[in-house]
C-alpha positions as CSV (number, residue, x, y, z in Angstrom):
1,M,47.0,59.4,-1.5
2,K,49.9,61.3,-2.7
3,D,52.2,60.0,0.0
4,V,51.6,56.5,-1.2
5,A,52.2,57.5,-4.8
6,I,55.3,58.9,-3.8
7,A,56.4,56.1,-1.5
8,A,55.5,53.4,-3.8
9,R,56.9,55.1,-7.1
10,V,54.0,55.5,-9.1
11,S,51.3,58.0,-10.4
12,L,48.1,59.0,-8.2
13,K,46.1,57.2,-11.0
14,T,47.7,54.2,-10.2
15,V,47.1,54.3,-6.5
16,S,43.3,55.0,-7.4
17,R,43.3,51.9,-9.6
18,V,44.7,49.7,-6.8
19,V,42.5,51.2,-4.1
20,N,39.3,50.6,-6.3
21,G,40.3,47.2,-7.9
22,E,40.5,48.6,-11.2
23,P,42.4,46.9,-13.9
24,G,45.5,47.9,-15.7
25,V,48.1,47.4,-12.8
26,T,50.6,44.8,-12.9
27,P,50.9,42.4,-10.0
28,S,54.5,43.9,-8.9
29,T,53.4,47.5,-9.1
30,G,50.1,46.6,-7.0
31,Q,52.0,44.8,-4.2
32,R,54.3,47.9,-4.0
33,V,51.2,50.1,-3.8
34,R,49.7,48.0,-1.2
35,D,52.8,48.0,0.8
36,A,53.1,51.5,0.9
37,I,49.6,51.8,2.1
38,E,50.4,49.1,4.8
39,T,53.3,51.3,5.9
40,L,51.5,54.5,5.8
41,G,48.5,53.4,7.4
42,F,46.3,54.9,4.3
43,R,42.4,54.5,4.7
44,R,40.2,55.2,1.4
45,N,38.0,58.1,1.9
46,D,34.5,56.9,1.1
47,S,33.1,60.3,1.5
48,A,35.2,61.5,-1.4
49,R,34.3,58.4,-3.5
50,L,30.8,59.3,-3.0
51,L,31.3,62.9,-4.3
52,R,33.1,61.4,-7.3
53,T,31.1,58.6,-8.4
54,G,27.9,58.8,-6.7
55,Q,28.2,55.4,-5.3
56,T,28.4,54.4,-1.5
57,A,30.2,51.1,-1.8
58,T,27.1,49.8,0.0
59,V,24.5,47.1,-1.0
60,G,21.4,45.9,0.4
61,L,20.0,42.5,0.9
62,M,16.3,41.7,2.2
63,L,15.5,38.4,3.4
64,E,12.6,36.5,4.8
65,D,14.4,35.3,8.1
66,I,18.2,36.2,8.4
67,G,18.3,33.4,11.1
68,D,17.1,30.5,8.6
69,P,20.0,28.6,7.4
70,F,18.9,28.7,3.7
71,Y,19.0,32.4,3.9
72,A,22.2,32.8,5.6
73,A,23.8,30.5,3.0
74,L,22.4,32.9,0.3
75,S,23.4,36.0,2.3
76,R,27.0,34.4,2.2
77,G,26.9,34.1,-1.5
78,V,26.1,37.7,-2.0
79,E,28.6,38.8,0.7
80,S,31.4,36.9,-1.2
81,V,30.8,39.1,-4.4
82,A,30.2,42.1,-2.4
83,R,33.4,41.9,-0.8
84,S,35.1,41.0,-3.7
85,R,34.0,44.4,-5.0
86,G,34.9,46.4,-2.1
87,S,31.4,46.8,-0.9
88,L,29.9,46.6,2.6
89,L,26.7,44.5,2.8
90,L,23.4,45.5,4.9
91,S,20.9,42.8,5.7
92,G,17.3,42.7,7.1
93,S,14.5,40.3,7.7
94,S,11.0,41.0,6.5
95,D,9.3,38.2,8.7
96,A,7.3,37.1,5.6
97,D,5.2,40.5,5.9
98,P,4.6,42.6,2.8
99,A,4.4,45.8,4.9
100,T,7.6,45.3,6.6
101,E,9.2,44.3,3.1
102,H,8.0,47.8,1.9
103,M,9.1,49.6,4.9
104,L,12.6,48.2,5.1
105,A,13.1,48.4,1.2
106,L,12.5,52.0,1.4
107,T,14.5,52.7,4.3
108,L,17.5,51.0,2.7
109,C,17.2,52.9,-0.5
110,A,16.9,56.1,1.3
111,G,20.2,55.2,3.2
112,R,21.9,55.8,-0.3
113,I,22.6,51.9,-0.9
114,D,24.0,51.5,-4.5
115,G,21.8,48.5,-5.2
116,L,19.4,46.0,-3.5
117,I,18.8,42.2,-3.4
118,I,15.5,41.2,-2.4
119,V,13.9,37.7,-1.3
120,S,10.5,38.9,-1.9
121,T,7.2,38.2,0.2
122,S,4.8,40.5,-1.5
123,D,3.2,40.2,-4.9
124,D,3.4,43.9,-5.8
125,H,6.5,45.8,-6.1
126,G,5.3,49.0,-7.8
127,F,6.3,51.0,-4.8
128,L,10.0,50.4,-6.0
129,M,9.3,51.9,-9.5
130,P,10.8,55.4,-8.2
131,E,13.7,53.9,-6.9
132,I,14.4,52.0,-10.2
133,K,13.6,55.0,-12.1
134,A,16.1,56.9,-9.7
135,G,19.0,54.5,-11.0
136,V,18.8,52.1,-7.9
137,P,19.4,48.6,-9.6
138,I,17.3,45.8,-7.8
139,V,17.6,42.0,-8.2
140,F,15.3,39.5,-6.9
141,A,16.5,36.2,-5.7
142,D,14.5,32.9,-4.9
143,R,11.2,34.6,-5.7
144,P,10.4,36.9,-8.7
145,P,9.0,40.3,-8.4
146,G,5.2,41.1,-8.8
147,R,3.9,43.7,-11.1
148,I,7.4,45.0,-12.2
149,D,10.2,43.8,-14.6
150,A,13.4,43.3,-12.6
151,D,16.3,40.9,-12.8
152,T,15.7,37.6,-11.0
153,V,17.5,34.3,-10.1
154,L,15.6,31.3,-9.2
155,S,16.3,27.8,-8.2
156,D,14.6,25.1,-10.5
157,N,11.6,24.5,-8.2
158,T,9.3,22.8,-10.6
159,G,11.9,20.7,-11.9
160,G,13.4,19.8,-8.7
161,A,10.0,18.8,-7.1
162,S,9.2,16.7,-10.2
163,K,12.5,15.1,-9.8
164,G,12.1,14.1,-6.2
165,T,8.5,12.9,-6.8
166,A,9.6,10.9,-9.8
167,H,12.4,9.1,-7.7
168,L,9.7,8.0,-5.1
169,I,7.5,6.6,-8.1
170,A,10.6,5.0,-9.6
171,G,11.0,3.2,-6.1
172,G,7.6,1.6,-6.3
173,H,5.4,4.2,-4.8
174,R,1.9,5.1,-5.9
175,R,0.5,6.9,-3.1
176,I,2.7,9.7,-2.4
177,G,1.6,12.5,0.0
178,Y,2.9,16.3,-0.5
179,L,3.3,18.7,2.6
180,G,3.7,22.2,1.3
181,D,4.2,25.6,2.5
182,N,1.7,28.4,2.3
183,P,0.3,28.5,-1.5
184,G,0.6,32.2,-1.9
185,I,4.5,31.9,-1.7
186,F,5.9,31.4,-5.3
187,T,8.4,28.7,-4.4
188,A,5.5,26.7,-2.7
189,R,3.2,26.9,-5.6
190,E,6.1,25.8,-8.0
191,R,7.3,22.8,-6.2
192,H,3.5,21.8,-5.8
193,R,3.3,22.0,-9.5
194,G,6.2,19.8,-10.0
195,Y,4.7,17.1,-7.8
196,R,1.6,17.0,-9.7
197,S,3.5,17.2,-13.0
198,A,5.6,14.0,-12.0
199,M,2.3,12.2,-10.8
200,S,0.5,13.0,-13.8
201,A,3.6,11.9,-16.2
202,A,3.2,8.4,-14.5
203,D,-0.6,8.3,-14.7
204,L,-1.3,8.5,-11.1
205,P,-3.9,9.9,-9.5
206,V,-3.7,12.5,-6.4
207,A,-6.3,12.4,-3.8
208,D,-7.4,15.6,-2.2
209,S,-6.3,13.9,1.5
210,W,-2.9,13.4,-0.1
211,V,-2.0,17.0,0.0
212,A,-1.5,19.8,2.6
213,M,-0.5,23.3,1.9
214,G,-0.1,26.1,4.4
215,T,2.1,27.8,6.9
216,P,3.9,25.1,8.3
217,T,3.6,24.2,12.3
218,S,4.0,21.2,14.4
219,A,0.4,20.9,14.7
220,S,-0.3,21.4,10.9
221,V,2.0,19.0,9.9
222,Q,0.9,16.5,12.6
223,A,-2.7,16.9,11.6
224,A,-1.8,16.2,7.7
225,L,0.5,13.4,8.1
226,E,-2.2,11.8,10.4
227,R,-4.9,12.2,7.8
228,M,-2.5,10.9,5.0
229,L,-1.6,7.8,7.0
230,A,-5.1,7.1,8.5
231,A,-6.8,6.7,5.0
232,P,-8.3,3.7,3.6
233,E,-5.2,3.8,1.2
234,P,-2.7,5.5,3.4
235,V,0.3,7.3,1.6
236,T,3.5,5.2,1.5
237,A,5.7,8.1,0.8
238,I,5.8,11.9,1.4
239,F,7.3,14.5,-0.4
240,C,8.2,17.8,1.6
241,G,8.2,21.2,0.3
242,N,11.2,22.7,2.1
243,N,13.5,22.0,4.8
244,R,11.3,23.3,7.7
245,I,8.7,20.9,6.7
246,S,11.3,18.1,6.6
247,V,12.1,18.5,10.1
248,L,8.6,18.9,11.4
249,A,7.7,15.9,9.3
250,L,10.5,13.8,11.0
251,H,9.6,14.7,14.5
252,V,6.0,13.8,13.9
253,L,6.9,10.5,12.2
254,A,9.1,9.6,15.2
255,A,6.2,10.3,17.7
256,L,3.7,8.4,15.7
257,R,6.3,5.5,15.6
258,R,5.7,5.2,11.4
259,T,8.1,5.0,8.7
260,V,7.6,6.0,5.2
261,A,9.6,6.8,2.3
262,M,10.5,10.7,2.4
263,V,12.3,13.2,0.1
264,G,12.8,16.9,1.1
265,F,13.0,19.8,-1.1
266,D,16.2,21.8,0.5
267,D,19.1,20.3,2.3
268,F,19.4,20.8,6.0
269,E,22.0,20.2,8.9
270,L,22.2,16.6,9.8
271,A,20.2,15.3,6.8
272,D,23.2,13.3,5.9
273,L,23.6,11.7,9.4
274,L,19.7,10.9,9.4
275,G,19.9,9.6,6.0
276,I,17.5,12.0,4.5
277,T,17.2,12.0,0.8
278,V,16.9,15.7,-0.4
279,I,16.5,17.9,-3.5
280,A,19.3,20.4,-2.9
281,Q,19.5,23.7,-4.2
282,D,22.9,25.5,-4.6
283,T,21.9,28.6,-2.3
284,A,24.9,30.1,-2.1
285,E,25.1,30.2,-6.0
286,L,21.8,31.8,-6.0
287,G,23.3,34.5,-3.9
288,R,26.4,34.9,-6.0
289,Q,24.4,34.9,-9.3
290,A,22.1,37.8,-7.8
291,A,25.1,39.7,-6.7
292,E,27.0,39.5,-10.0
293,L,23.8,40.6,-11.7
294,L,23.5,43.7,-9.5
295,F,27.3,44.6,-9.7
296,Q,26.9,44.2,-13.6
297,R,24.2,46.8,-13.5
298,L,26.2,49.0,-11.4
299,D,28.9,48.8,-13.7
300,G,26.5,50.1,-16.5
301,D,25.0,47.2,-18.1
302,R,21.6,48.3,-19.6
303,S,20.7,45.1,-21.4
304,P,17.3,43.6,-21.0
305,T,16.4,42.3,-17.8
306,H,17.8,38.8,-17.1
307,C,16.1,35.6,-15.5
308,I,18.5,32.8,-14.6
309,V,17.3,29.5,-13.0
310,I,19.9,27.5,-11.0
311,P,19.5,23.7,-11.4
312,T,18.7,21.6,-8.3
313,R,20.2,18.0,-7.7
314,L,18.9,14.8,-6.1
315,I,21.2,13.4,-3.1
316,S,20.1,9.9,-2.4
317,R,20.8,9.0,1.2
318,G,18.4,6.3,2.1
319,S,14.8,7.6,3.2
320,G,13.6,8.2,-0.6
321,E,14.8,4.9,-1.4
322,L,12.5,2.9,1.2
323,R,10.2,0.3,-0.7
324,P,6.3,0.5,0.0
325,A,5.2,-2.2,2.2
């Protein structure tokens, strides 16, 4: 570092500010320091940084399934902020298993990460209290924490589902089916609530046979749709509670050679080419906002916990605009 300071004709403090991304350095001076770093092949000593600041420049991210496009977009949002702050992102999947979530969260914390972002599958996060008391900031994304108070960033699940259902109602549909995920999942419950809210606001009944909630599989979605479409008064439209359910429903409807109006919660690959109307989340923004909250805490913010709700938007592509027969 001393060699860099000599080569750039600046103080050691100025080099430190440039290396650590701190303010107070003019653009020309910063460029001179970066040129000297490049010429000399200087690399930051993160072990020394840990001793000086107590931070490792590493943050953790726990997802339900790192291979799911939804979580991939969220991860990129987190990563963009982490990279801009000079931090490395470590990610892992809970596979929707609370025990795995528990183990992985504590493993990441034991690895001396600076902070943790969680997309939770558990309803009790009391096991994280020792980590929080030890100074590890934790932010929840997409789903709120259970039994603890922590910063949270959510999508407007209820409002989005209500908006999508109201769109079908405005198109003349009165018998609208709902295909949702496991009701034990926060987002599934909130979207189901939004669907029922829109139906109630329009003074429309909801028959038991029109609603199916559970872990989505090809067999379960097929059975639900067959029941909805074979009823004496079959549904003329369906609202799908997430992107996986939308894709499964499209396969089933194609096999049954049936066409119904459809709106799905979550955009997904090829939805635009297939003409599927969706309620889109800004998933990358969900990740960015969660990461910004995390780094605010790492910067010393001790204000009360925040709950940020990201708006959703309706993208009309044709499938939700089909009129009832």
